[in-house]
N, C-alpha and C positions, 0 to 999 in steps of 0.2 A: 505492499500499499503506500502511495507518495502522500504529501502531507506536507501542506504548506504553516510555517507559523509563526505568530507574532504576540507579543502585548498589545493591546488597548487599554488607553487613559479615561476613566469617565466617572465625574465629581458630583458635586453638587451644585457646584458653579453652573448655569444653565449655557448651554449653545447656543449660540444669537442665533438667528438664520432671517431670510426673507422670508416676506408670505400677504396672502392677498388684504386688501383694506380700500375701503373706500375713498375715492380722491378725494385727494385734499387733509386728510387722517393718517397722521403720524402713527403707528400703534407702536406700545409698548410694552418694552417687557420685564419683567423684575427681577432686578438681581438679587443676589447675599455673598455679603463679601465672607469670605475665609478659603480656604483650601483641603480639601478632603477629596482625596483621591483613592479610589480602587479599580484591578487593573484585570481584566477580562481576559485571558491566556485560552488560545483558542487553534486549533488547528483544524483544516479543510481539505477536503480529499477533491478537487475542481472537477477529478473525471465521472467520479461517484458522487458525488455531496455527501460524501461523512464526514462527521464531524463530531468534536470535542473539546466543551471549553470547562472552562472552573474561574469562577470568580477572587481573585486575590488581592490581599492588603498592598502587596510589595511586589518589586522588583528586583529579587536580587539573585543569587544565585542559591540559598536553603529552597527558598520560593520555588526555584525553578526544578529542581529535585523532587520535589514533590510534584509536580504536572508532567513530568516524566513519567515518576511512577503509577500516574491513577492512567495515563495513558497509556502505559506497557502492562497495566491492567484490563484496563477494558478491550483492549487487542491481544493478549496476552498469547494468542498462537497464532499472530499472522508476524513478517517480520515486516516494521515499517521505517521510507524513508522520511526525514525533518527536513523540511528546506525551511532556513531563516536565515535572519540580520544576523551578523557581527556583535551583535552588543553582545560590553563585559561579558556580565555575567552567565552569556552561549556557549563562552570561549573559557570561561574559569577552568582552573585546576581542578578546581573543586566539584565543580559537576559530574553527579554518576549519573555515566550514560547504561538505561538498563541494554540487556541483551539484545533483546528483542529489535531495538530503534540502533538507526542509522545516521547520522546527521551531517548533513551538506550545508555548505554557509551560500549566501550570494553575497556578488560582488558587493565591498560600502560601498554606503554611502548610494545603495540604488533600493529607495521605497517601494519605487513603479514597479519593479520586476514582485516584488510578493503581493499577488492578488484577494491578499487577508485585506489587507488596506482597505480593501472596499466593503468589507466587513464593517468595519468601524464606519465606514461617512452612513452607511443606512441603518445603520444604528441610532448615533447619534442625528441624521435628519428626520427619521420614522418615532424615534421612543422620546429623544431630546430635547428635541430644538424645541424652543420660544417656551419652557416649562421648568418651574420653581419647582424641584423638588424638596418637600420640608424634613426628609426625613432620608439617613440611607435606605432605611425598609423600602420609602416609596422606589428611589431610584431602581431599584435592586428588582422590584419588580415590573416597572415597565422596562427594563432590560431585559428578564426572564419570559415578560409576553412576546418580547418582541422576539427572541430568539425561538419562542416555539411555537410561532405564527410561521416560520416559515420550513418548508420542507426541502429534504435533499438535495428536490429538484431544483429549490432555490437557489444554494447553496452554492451547486454547481456551474449553475446561471451565470452568479455572481463571482464565482470568483473563477472561471473559465478565461483564458488572455489565450489572444492571439500565438503569443507565443507555445504558447503548450497541443500538443500534439492530441486529436481528438478519439484516441482508441485506450481502452484498456491496457 
């Protein structure tokens, strides 16, 4: 199985974006000062739409090890190639890679080559844009609902790109 992997940052500060309004009426969005962020760790197979996501509190080697272990457990009987960027915690000497996972790195500074970046855009556009979340629970619920509404076909269409071959 081939998966693309990345972390997406989500927080209580709203994602401000364009919206429809009456002519001459400027739409206002409420914001709340403060910085409390959480991270979606996600892997998506563009060919099959298979996906695996965890919501975790930080980006570091320890949390990355947790994600890799859970991914390995979920697909324990399958060999996985995980393609990701070269963030420091992705290449740490303390990273413990399970036996059924092989990691390949994208070229440095090339987020446009990682199709999972489109997932972050979709969630921010459809679940978070112009919304003020009163609590982290409300944020988690909105993100969870957005992810649950997506089918494997949606993931495949969203994360497929012209440089990937369309065969399994």
